[in-house]
N, C-alpha and C positions, 0 to 999 in steps of 0.2 A: 538544582539546575542541571539540565542535560545539554550536551553539545554534540551535534552530529556533523561529521565531515564527509562530504561526498568525494570519494575517490573516482567513481564513475556514476554519472547521473542518467545516462541514456539507456536505451533498450536495443542497441545495435542498429544496423548490422556492422558498424565500425567496431572492431574488437578492442580498441583502446578506450571506448566510452560505453561500457556496460556496467551492470549494477555492482556497486561496492560501497559500503558505508562504514565509518568508524564512529562509535558512540561511547561517551564516557560521562561519568559524574564529575563535575568540576570540583566537588567537595574533596575528591581524592587527589587533586593536583595531577602530577604525572608519575604516580607511583607504579611499581611493578605490577603487572596484571590489571591495570586500571582501564584498559581499552577493550571494547568489544567490537569485533568485526561482524557486520550483518551482511551476509552474502559476500562473494569475492569473485565475481566474473573477471574483474581487474583488481589487482591488489598491490603487490610490491612495486611494480612499475609505476603505478599512480603515486605511491608514497615518495618514490625517488623523484618524480616530476615535481611534486610539491616542494621538496627540499631544494631542488635545483632552482626553483623560482624564488624562494625566500631565504635561503642560506646566505646569499651575499649581503643581506641586511642584518645578519646576526651581529651581536655585540659581545665583547668580553665581559664576563662577570666574575667577581671574586666570590668564591663559594662561602667565605667566612662572613663577609659583610653584605653580600648581595648588591654591592655597588657595581656600576657598569662603566665600561670605557666609553668615552664620548664618541669615538670614531668607529663606524662599522668596519669589520674586516672581511676579506674575501673568504668564501667557504673553502677554498683550496689552500689557504695559508696555514702552515702547520704551527698554530699558536695554542692549541688546546692540549689537554692532557687528561688521562683518566686517573692520574695520581691525585690523592687527596691534597687539598690546599692549593692546587694550581688553578689559575684562571681558566674558565670554561666558556665556550661559545654558548650564547643563549639566544634562542629565536625570539624575535620581537614582532614579526608580522606573520600572517597566514594562520592556518589551522593549528600549527604546533607552537604558537606564541607562548613564551615563558618556559618552554622546554629547554633544560640545560643539556647540551650535547656532549657525548664522550669522544666523538671523532670529528675529523676535519671535512670529510667529503659527504656529498649527498647520498651516495650508495651505502657507505658504511653506517651513517646515521639512520637511514631508512631500514636497514637490516637490523639495527639495534631496536627500533620500534617494533618490527615484526617479531623478533625473537623474545624480547624482554617485556615489552609493555602490553602487547596484545595477548590476552588470555585465551579467548574462545572465539571460534567462528560459528556464528548462529546462522544456519542456512534455511532459507524459506522453501526451496525446492531444488531438485538436482539438475535443472537445465544448465547447459554449458555456460551461458552468459551470466550465471550466478555462482559457478563453482570452478571455472577453468583456471582462474588466477591462483586460487588456493591450491589446487592440485599441483600445478607446476611449481609453486613457491615452496612446497613441502621439501623439496630437495635442499633448501637452505636451512633445514632444521638439524643437519648433522652437527654433532659435537655440542648440542645444547643440553641443558640439565633436565628439562621436563618436556613431557609430551604436550602437543597442542590438542586442545579439546574441540571436537565438532559436536555441537548441540543442534538437534533438529527433531521433528516428529519421526516416528519409526519408519514410515514409508520412504522418507528421504534418506535416512541412514542406510536402509537396505539397498536403495538404488545406488548410492555412493559406494557402498561395500561391494556390490555385485558388478557394477558397470565401470567403476573408475579404479579403485584400489584393488584390482583383481589380478595383477601380474601380467595383464595383456595390454589394456589401454594405458595403464600406469603401474609401476611397482606397488606391491601391497605395503605401503608405508604405515598402515594402521597397526593396531595391536590385536586384531582379530583375524582368524582364518589362516590358510596355508601360507607359509613364508612370511608371516607378519614381521615387520621391521620394528614397529613400535613408536614411530614418530607422532602418531595421531591416535587419540582415544575417542570413542563414541559415547555420547550422552543422549539417550533416547528420551525425549520429552513426552509428557502426557497431554493428549488433546484436551484442551479446556483447563489444564492445570492439575497438579497433583494436590488434592485437598488434604493430604496427610502432612504437607509442608506449609510452614508459615502460619500466621494468625492475623486476625483483623483484616485490614485492607490488603495485607500482603499474603493472605492465604492462597495457596495454590502456586505461588511463585518459587522459583529456584534460582540461586545465585549463579550467574554466568561469568562475572568478573568482579573485581573489587569495587563495590558500590552500586552494582546493578543486578537486578533480578528479573526473570522473564516468566511470562505465562503465554502459551501459544494456543491458537485455534487453527484447525484445518479449514481451508477455503478451496474453492474450485477454480481450476485454470484450464478450461477447455476439456476436450475429450481425449481419452487414450485411444489410439488407433490400433496399435499392434500389441497392446496389453503387456509390454515388457515392464512397465512401471506399475506398481501396486496402487492403483487409484481406488476411488470409491464407487462401487457399483450403484446403478440406479436403472430401473426399468423405464420404458418409454411412456408408461401410463401417466396421465396427468396427476393422479392421486399420489403416486410415488414421488413426483417432483414438485408437488404443490407446496407453496409457502404462503402463509397468511399475510405476509408483509408486502407482497408484490402482486402485480397483475399476473394473470396466467400467461404462460410463456408461448403465446401464439407465434412469436418471432422465431421459434425453434422449428416451425414447420418447414418442410422442404420447399425450395424455390420451385416455381410452378411451370417452367417451360423448358423444352428442348434439351440442349446439350448439358445444361447444368444438372437436370434430373439424372441424366446418364452418368455424369461425372460423380455425383454424390453416391449413386448406387454402386459404382465401382470402387470408390475410395473409402467409404465408411463401412464399418462392420454392421451386422444385423442389429436391430434394436436391442435384442436380449443380451448382446455382447458389449454394448457400449458402457463406458464408465467414465466418471469425471477424474481428471488428473489432479492430484493433490498438491496444493501449495499451502502456505501458512501466513497467518497474521500474528505478530508478536507484540504484546504489551511489555514495555521495558519500564521498570520501576526504579527510581532513584531512592536508594535506601536511606539517604540522609534527609531528604525533604518529603518523600512520599509522592512526589510528582511523577507523572507517567507520560510516555509517548507511545503511539501505536504505529508500527511499521508493517506494511503489507508487502508480501511477495507479489508475483503476478497473480491477477485475480480477474475473473469475468463477472458480468452483472448477474445477479440472481435471477433476473427476468429472462435470461436465455440459457440458464445452466441446467445440465442433467441432474445435478445434485446441489440445489441452492442452499447455501449455509452461511453466507455472509451476515445474514440477519442475527445470528448468534453473537457475532463479533460486535455488531452495532448495539445489541442489548447490553453487553458488558461495557462498551464504551459510553453508552448513555448514562449508566449509573455513575461512572467515573466523572463524566462531565458535570452531572448534577451535583456531585460532591466537590467539584472544583479541583479534581486531581489530574485530569487529562489536559495537557497543554498543547499537544500537536499531533497531527496524523501525517505520516509519509505514505503516499499511495501512488500507484502507477496511473498514468493516462497515456497509453501508448500511441493512440492515433487522434487526429482531429475528427470533427463530426462528418467529414466526407466519407468515412469508413462505414460501409453498411454492416448490419448485424450478421449477415452471412459470412463476413470476412473478418470477424473479430479475433479469431484464433485464441480465445481465452483471455482477452484483454478488455480494457475500458476505453471509452471515448468521453469527451466532456459531457455529452447529454446523459450517458449512463452514470457517470460519477456523481453528477448533481442529483440524479434520481436516488442513488444509493445514499448520499448524504441527506436527502430528504427523508429517507427512512429513519436515519439516526435522529434527525430533528424532531420527527413525530414521537419517537420514543422518549426524547428529552422532555417534550411537552407533557407526555403522559405521566412522567415521574415527578413533575413539578407539584408542589403542594397547592391544594385548592385549585386544581387545573380546571379552567373554565370550559374545557372541551368535554367534561364529564356529562353523563346523561342527566344529572340533576339540574343542569342549567335551564331555567324556565323558558328562555327565548331561543333555545337551540333549534335550528332548522331540522326538520325530519330528514334522516339520512336516506339517500336513494338506495334501494336494494338492488344490488348488482347480480346479474346471472352468475350462478356458481356451477352450472353443469353437473349438479349432483353433489358438489362438495360444500359442506356446511361451513360457513364462515364463522369466525369467533364472534360471540354475541355478548360476552361479559368481560369485565375487567380482569377476571381471573384467567381468561384465555389470552392468546397472543394479541398484540396490538393490531388494529384494523389495517387492511390493505391501504397502501398509499402510493400514488404515482405523481411525480412532479409535473405540473402543467407549465409549459414555457412557450412564449410567443416565438414565431418564426424568426430566426436570425436573419440579418440583412443579406448575408452572402448567398448567392445562388448555388453554391456548392454544398450547402448543408443538406443532408439527406433527411428531410422532414416532410410530412404530409398533413394536410388539414383534416380535421374530423369532419366526415361527411355523413349525412343522413341517408344518402342513396347507397346502393350496394357497392361493395369494394371493387377496385379495379385490379387487374393483374399486376403483380409486382414488377413485371417487365415493362409495364406501361409507365411513361413519365407522368408523375402526378401533376395536376394543375393546381397551382397555388395562386389564390387571389392576392393582389398586392395590398399592403398597408392594413393589416387586421386592426380592428378596434380593440380597446382594452378588454372587452367581454368576449372577443373571439380568441380562444386559446388553442395552442397546438400541443398535442402529445408528441414529444420529440422522439420519434423512432424507437419507441419501446418495442414495437412489433413491426413486422414487415408488411402487415396489411391492416386495414381498418376493420373494426368489428363493433357491433352494438355494445359489447362488454367494455371495450376501451373508450367508446364515447361516453358510456355511463360513468366511468372513472373520471374522465376529464370534466364532465358536468358536475360530479360530486365535489371535485376539487374547486371548481368555480363557485359552487354554492358556498363552500367554506370561506373562500376569499371574499365573496360579497358580504357574507355575514360579519366577517372580521372587519371589513371596511365600515359597516354600520355601527359596530359595537367595539371598535378598536380600543378606545380609552378604558372602557369598563373591563374588557378582557385582560388588558395589560395589568390593570390594578388588581384584579381578583386572582390572576394566575401567579403573580409574584415573579414572572419571568419576562424577559424582553420579547417583543414581537418577532425578533430574529433569534431563534433558540440556540444557534451556534455562535452567537456573538463572542468574539475574542479568540475563537479557535483558529489556529494556524494549520492550513492544509498545504503540505509540501508535495509538489508533483515530481515523481521520478519515472524513469523508464520510458521517456518519450522516444519513439523510433524515428530516426532520421531517414527521410525518403531519398536522400542523396541526389537531389536535383536542384536546378536553378530556382531562384525565387526566394521569398521571405523564409526566415527560420520557422520551422514547424512548431517550435516551442512557443513562439509569439502567437500563432494562430490558436493553439490549444489554450493558452492563458486568456486570450481575448474571449473565446467561446465560453470558457468556464465562468468568467466574470459576468458575461451577459446572462447566462443561465442562472447564476446565483442571484443576480439582481431580480430576476423574475420570480424565483422561488423564495426570496427573502430569508435566506438561511442565516446570514450574519458572519459567516466564516471568511477568512482571507486566503487567497491562493498565491503561492510562489512556485515558480518552476526552478528546480535545482540545477546547478551547473557544477561541473567537475571542479574540485578544489574549494568549493563553497563551504563555509562554516555556518551552522544554524544553531542559535541559542533558543532552547525550548523549555 
């Protein structure tokens, strides 16, 4: 069983609610080095806040008998002792429930957790909202017995080493380079896992704290503009960026009019100089149970990426889901559906997230035994051949899974940026699309995968509709023969992190994101459940 505690669940711009997670295996209780910190835009301050909220409900416990005093004591009452045999405060509520405390105050106990219980900081990428808290908190590592470990993919390690612990932005508290102090050591992970480590289902994983092991994959988080970060290069050609799991990225085309063309040409580098910014997705494995969770850093849709590579993560996740090992996914959804593709800045919206999960769902279906979607099915409708513009699509089961795009009806809100599939020529993106009211069940919308309509996208939507119609006619037989639910992600928990607060009047943006996700999921019939995380929330996965 894995438990995740959200220190910070947001994506800014409030600096007290940025990304920070604590993850542990409950099989290890609260032993030394049993907690893993995943990102730390906010860290020690958030732990102190949790203790300030829950310490007043702490109770006295005799360490010999584990009996508890009936009356809670105030956290500032000097009734505890670190001496053996003395009664200790024990947390009974909040993320640190059942943790015996060696000190009286919130600050002292939070520092104890930071110094003694947290083994490693697993960093997805080096943006400030993911590392600022950790960098500042390293000053609290004086007079400790061991270095803190920073584990990340090599590009992230190099960025932290060069741009944070460099003696200019922050003292070099690492153990590498000029003037190294030695508070922090670097652990460079292998993209896709180190196959020389582990065996069986745990092959490629490396232990990062007591009870947890990790395997990481690089993913794309927008474009590098100034090239200070060592991202992943990709040319502008469609072939270099083509992924067989997604529709072609027509949404990456420049916007078509006026000042925006000028702004893009002045702001972005030439096509040959563009590169994708590296982020990461990490599978965390509970060594006691073999169960896993998948935690994403910031990530953009493959459908708009210079270097689409999230499909590799979904391929790995699909195998784990099929084996019953993957219990939850923590993934960002920074904006609601009002955010256009041209302003994603390397992030996801509900429409894109459901499309990404649709790719995972199709992979899960393809791995199911006796999958009814195989070419051997007698009554399978003939697949519509989509234009490939010279790129050969996979044609056999040995190749990658077919392209998929989730078709979703238009949401009721007038603010959702969607457009109906039209048979006439496309309109300028600057023109407000005309949406006919109340589409029927057969009139499906492709939700803003691209900034303009195209015959190719219409063909994808029609192909998806063909599949839905066939499934409706043969649902019972398909379910029986495939051995899987008609909702392939049934039971999977998807925890939403990194929602950006627009800091304006009106409803909470998290509520809008959650509502849109649930609407899209119902249309896509995935079967997963969505929860938007909050600071201080504990998640059992």
